[in-house]
N, C-alpha and C positions, 0 to 999 in steps of 0.2 A: 800870743801866749795866753793860756787860760788864766782866769782870775778867781780868787776865793779859796777857802780852805778845802783840802782834799785828803783822802787816805789812800794808801796803796795796798792792794791785796796781791800777795804772791800765791798763785794757784798752781799747785803741782798735780797735774792730772796724769792719767795713764797714757794718754796720747800726746798731750802737749803740756809744756810749762809756760805760764803766762804771768806777766805783770800788768795789772789794770789799776788805773787811777779813777777814783769815784769822788765826785763833788759832794758837798754836804746836802744838796737837793736831789741826790741820787742819779746824776748823769754820769755815764761812762765817758770821761774826757780824754782818756788816752789808753791804748792797750798795745801789747806786743807779745808775740808767741813764738816758741821754737819747739821742734819735735822732742818728745820724751820717749825713750825706749829702754827696755830692760837689756841686760847683757848676759851672756852665757857664763855660768860659774866655771872657775878654773878646775873644780873637782869633777864636774859633769856638764857637758855641753847642752844637755837637755834641761838643766836647771836655770831658773830666771832670777836675776838679782838686779837691784836698783843701784846705779853708779852715783853715789851720794855727792861726791865732789863735782861730777859732771852736771848733776841737777842744779847744784848751787851756782855753778859757773853760768849755766844757761839762764837761770833766774836773774843773775846779775846783769847779763847782757840785755835781757828783756827790760829790766828796770832802767838801765841806762838809756835804752831806746825811748822810753816814755818820758824820761826826765828832760829830753830835748824839747818837750812841749809844756813843761812845767817850770815854775820858779821853785828853788829849793825850800823857801819859806812857806810855800803852800802846803807842803806835806806835813800833816800833823800826827800821823801814826802809820804803823805798818802791821799787817797781819798775814799769817800763813794758813792756807786751807789745802787739804789734800785727801786722798783716799784713806780708808781706815785700815786697821789691823797690822800693817807692816811696821817694822822697826828693827832694832837690834840691841845687843848688850854693849855697854860702854864701861870704861874704867873711870877712876875718880876725876879725871880731867875732862870727861865727856867724849874721849876718843873711842870710836867703835872698835870692838874686839873681833867682830865678825861682820861679814857683808849683810846688807839689808835684803832678806829673802822676800821676793815679790809674791803677791797674792796669785800671780800666774804660775808659780812654780809647782811642779807635781810632787816634789819631795815629801810633802806633808800629807799626801793622800793616804798612805799606809798608816800614818799616825792617827788620822781621824777614824779609820776603820777599827783601830785597836784602842780607842780612847777608854774603853771599858777596863783596861788594865789599871787605870788610875782613878776613874770616876764613873759612876753610873750615867750613861749618856742621857737618859730621860731626865734624871734629876739635874744634870748639868745644864740642859737647855731651859728647863722651867725655872731653875734658880737664877741663872744669869740672864735669861731672856733672849739669848743669842742662839740662832738656828744652827743646824748641823752643816757647817761649811769647812772644807779641808784647809782653807786659807786663814782660819781664825788664829789669833795670836797665841792662844794656848797650845795649838799644834806646833807652832814654830819653837816655842820654849821647850816642849817635850822633845822635839827633834834635836835641839841643842843639848838637852840633858842626856839623850841617848847616843848622840854622835860626836859631840864636842864637850864632854863633861868637864875637861880641864879649863875650857874657856868660861863656861857657866860658873864654875867655882871661883874664878878670878874676877868675875863681873861685879861691878859696883852698883849699876842700875840698868834697867831697861828703858829705852827711849823710843817712843813711836816716831814715825818719820817726820811728823810736824814738829815734834820736840827736838829732833836732831837738827832740823833747819833753824828752829828758834834758838838752840844752843849756839849754833854758828853765828847767829845775829847778836846774841846778848851775853853768851858765856854762862847762862843760867840752865840748871837741870830742872825741868818741870814736866808735868803731864797735862796735856789738854784734856779736859773732862770728857768732851764728846768723842775723843779717840778711845779713852778707857772703856766707854760703853759699847764698843764694837768688839772687844777682845775675847769674850767668853771667859773672863777672869774675875768678874765682878758679881755682886749681889744686886739684882735688878731693882729691888725695892728700897734698899738702903742707899743705892747709888754710890757704892764704894767698893774697893777690892774685897773679894770674898776670902775670909780666913780659911774656910773649908777647902776651897779650890786651891789656894796657894799652898796649903799644908800638904795636899796630895802631890804637889810638884816639888815639895821640899823648899819652898820659898816663903819669905815674909813680906808684909805689906811695905816695909821700907825699901824693898827692891825697886819700887816705883817712886819717882820723885814726887814732890808736892804737887797736888792736883790744883789746877787753875781753871776757874769757870770762864766760859766765853765772855769776852769783854774785859777780863781782868788783865792788869799790866804784868807782863812777864819780866821785862827789864828794859834797859835803854840800848839803842843800837850802838855797837862797838865801832871805834874808828876804822879798823881794818875792813870790817864788813860794810860799813858805810861807803868806803872808797870803792869796793867792788860793785856796789849797787848804784853808785852815783848819787848818794843821799847825804844828808847832814848828820854827823854823829850825834847821839843823844836823844833822837826822837823815840817815843815809846813804841815798844813792840807788844802788840795786844794778842791775847789768846783767842784763836778761832778753833780750827781742828778739822773734824771730819766733814767733808764736803756735803754729804747728804743732809745733815742737820741744818746747814746754812742755806741750802737750796730750799728746804721746806719753809724756813722762816722768811727767806727773801722772796718767796712766792706770794707772801701776804696772808698765809694761812694762820687763822686763829685756832684756839682749842676746838676740837671736834670737827675740824675741817680737813677732809681727805685731799691729798695731793697725789696725782699720778704722773710719774716721770716715765714717758713713753719713748722707748728706743728699741734696740735689738732685744733687750729685756724690758719688761714693764715692772716698775716698782711702785706699789701703792702704799702710801704711808699717811699717818695722821698725827696730830699733836693732841695728846690725851692726858688728863690728870690721873688716869688709872690704867692698869694692865691686868685684866682678870681672866679666869678660865683658860689658863695656858696649858693645854693638854698636849701630850706627846704627839698625837695625830696632827695637831695644828702645825707643829714644827716640821713634821714629815712632809707637809704640803708647801714648804718654802717660806714659812713664817719666821720672822725675827722681831725683836723689840729692843730698840736702842734708846739711849737717853736723849731727850730733847736738848736743844741749845740753852733752854732755861731750866735751872735745877728744879727737881720735883715733878717735872712733866716727862712723858714717855712718847716714843715714836714707834708704835706697833706698825708692822709692815709685812707685806706679802709680795713675792716676786715670781714671775713666770716668763717664759719665752714668748715674745710678741712679734715685733717687726722682723725678727729672725725667721719666723714662719712665713711671713709675707715675702721676704726676700727669696726664700726657697721657691715659692710659687712664681715669682718673677723670673727666676733662672729657668725653671722647668717649662713654663708656658709662654713667656714673653722674651725668650732669648734673642730674638731678632731685633729687639728694640734696645736703645740705650738712653741714658741721661734723662732729661726732663720729658722727652717724648714718651719714654717708657712709662713714667709715672702718670702722665696725663692719659695715656691710652688705658692703662689699668683701671684708673678711677672712672673714666668714661664708660668702659664696658661693664664695670660693676654697677654703675648707676642704671644702665640699660637692662641689666638682669632682673631688677626689681627685688622686692623683699622676699619673694618665694624662692629665688635662686634656681629656678627650674627644678625644684625638688631636691637640690643638692644640699647635703649637710656635711659639716666639717668638724673633726675633733683635733684641736691644736695641741694635744698632749704629746709633743715630739720628744720630750725628755724622759729618761727612765724614771719610773715612779718608785715609791718606797719598797715595792715588792720586786723590783727589777724588771718591770714590764714597760713597754712603750705602747701608748694607746692611740697615737696619731692615725687618723683615717679620713678618707673621703668616701661618702656613701651617696647613693641615689643617682649614679652616673648612667647616662644612656648615650646612644650614638648621636643624639641631638644636643648634648650638653655643650655649652659654650664656656670658654675659659673665664670669661667675666663672671659667670655664675659661681665658679669655684673660688675666685678671689673674693667675691662678695660674701659667700658662705663663711670664708675664713674671717673676714672682718666682723661678721655677726657672732661667730663663735668666740672670738677674742673679747667682744663686748659682753657676751654671756659670762665668760670667765671673770671679767672685771666686776660684774654684778655679784657673782658668788663671793669673790674675794672681799668686796666692800661689805657684804653682809657679815662675813667673819670678822672684819676689822671693827665694825660697829659693835658687835657683841663683845669683843675683847676690850675695846676702848670705852664702852659704855656711852656711846653718843649716837645720834641720828643725823644723817647727812641731809643738808639742804641744797648743796651744790658740790661740784667737783672742780678743783683747779688742775689744769693740764699743762705740763711743760715737756720739753724735749722734742726730738725730731718727728716722733709720731703725731705730734699736734698739728703738723702741716697738711694732713690729709683731711680735706673738708667732709668727704663722705663718711669716713671713719668717725670723725667728731660728731656728725649728726646721728649715726647709728648708736654711738655711746650715749648721747643725750636721750634718744628714744628708748634705749634698753633700760637705762637707769631711771628714766622719767625724772631727770634732774637737769638743771642748767649746767652746762660745761663751760667754764671760764678759762680761756686760753691766754696765757701771759704774753704780753707784747714784747717785753724785754727778755731776751734769752739768757742773760747773765745772772740767773737767780742765785747761784752759789756765791758768786763774787759780791752781789748786792747784799746778801744776807751777812757775809763776813764783814763787809764794809759798815753795816749798821752797828755791829758790835765793836768794831774798831773805833768808830766815832764816839761810842760811849766811853771807851777807855781813854780816848783823847780829850774827853771833856766837852765835845761839841754838842752832845745831847745827853740828858740824864738817864734815859732808858733806851733800849733797842726798839721798843714799841714806838717811842716818839720819833726816833730816827726813821722808822719805817713809814710813819704817817707823813713825814716831810718828803719822802721819796716819790710820792704820787704814783703808786703802782697802777698800771692800766691793763685792761683785759679786753679781748673780743669774746662775746658770749654767744653760745649756741643753745637755743631753747628746744625742748622736745616738740616734735610735730605730730606725734601720734599718742593716743591714750592707751 
C-alpha cells in the first residue's frame, strides 16, 4: 500500500472519466478509467447530451478502484477537472432542470450564426476574449431562451459541469473561475461576468453562483457522496475546473512560456499578464483567450487541425499498413525524403476559412514523387503554421519565446519534433509525464488541502522532467 499524503483528481474527459491519486511529490500512485460517451437526446437523436448521473457513477467506481491501493487517511483533498463550456440550469436545490448539452451537439450551430440578433459578434469576441465557437455557453443559454423559455424562467442558477459534480460532492452551488472564462459571457479584462452580455440575454450576474478561484475550498465531502466514492466524509473539495488551464500549469509553464498541445487538433497557448491587440481577424483564425488558473493572468491561444491532416495522409497513402509498423514506415520514408521533399509543398488548410473556402492542397507532384515526400511536406507545413501562430501569440501576449513546451500524442513523432525545433529555431521541451492536466489540478488541490502554500511551490516539489530537442539548422 502506498504511503504519505495524496490528493485525488476526478477527471471527466470527453473520452474517459478517471480517478487519479497523486502524491505530494507529484507521483501518480493510482489511476482508474472508464469510457465516457454522450447520449442521444430524447427530443432529437442527432443531439448530444452528457448523462450526468452516469458520469458520477463511473467516477465513483474509478475512485473505489484506486482506493484499493490507498489508505483512507492518505487522501487530503479532492478536485474535479473537465472540459469547458458545458453545463445546465438548476433549481434552488441544485437539481438540473434540463439535460447537459454537450459541446459535440449541433443544436447550437444555428444560434452561433445568428448571434448578431443579441450582440455584435466582433464586439462579443473582443470583449469576452472567447472565439467564435458554436459550443460556447452563451449559445446554449440562448438556445434555452428560445426553445425552453419556461425552464429558463424557473431556473435559479446556471452550473458548469464541474460545478454540477462539485455540488454532488458538497451540496454547494459555486462557479469554478476557469470554467467561467470559457463561456463567452465574461469581460476578459475584469475577469468577471459581463453586465452588457448578460443584459442582452435578459440575465443578471446572480444567475451564476459565487466564483471560486483554483485552489479555493468549495466545501466538505458529503457522507452519501463519500460512500459512492469510497472516501472518508468531510475531506475538502477544492476548486479546479477547465482542463486546459491545469494542463498548461501542470506542464511547468511560467509566464511568457508557450505550450503546444499536439493531437488531432493543435492548441498553442501561453500564460501571459496581458492580452492586447485583439482584432476580429485574429478571432476568425481560431484565436481565443481564456483566464489562466491564476487570477490576473490570461491564456491566449490559437488552434488548428494538425494530426487529423497526417491521419488523412496515412489513410490515403499508407492504407496497407497498420499500428506501430505504419507509424514507423511513415517516419522512415519522410526522413529519407530530405528537407526538399522532392519539390512537394503542402497546404494544411483543410478546414473552411472565414470566407467559406478550403485551401488544402498538395503541389509540386511528378510521376517520381514518393509518398514519404508528401508526408514530410505536411510535417513541415504544420511546423510553419506553428511558427506563424506563435508570432501571433507573442504579439498578443507581449512576450518573446525562448522555448516551446510540447505535450500530447503529436509529441511522440521524433522527426516532427526536430522539424518544429528547426523551424522555430527554439528548443522543444517534451514533457515526460503525460498526465499534465491531472498534475496541474493536483497542485492546486494540495494548496487547498494545506500541503503547500502556493501552487508554484507544489509544482517545484513535483520535479517535472522533459526530453529536449535542439535546433540542428540555422
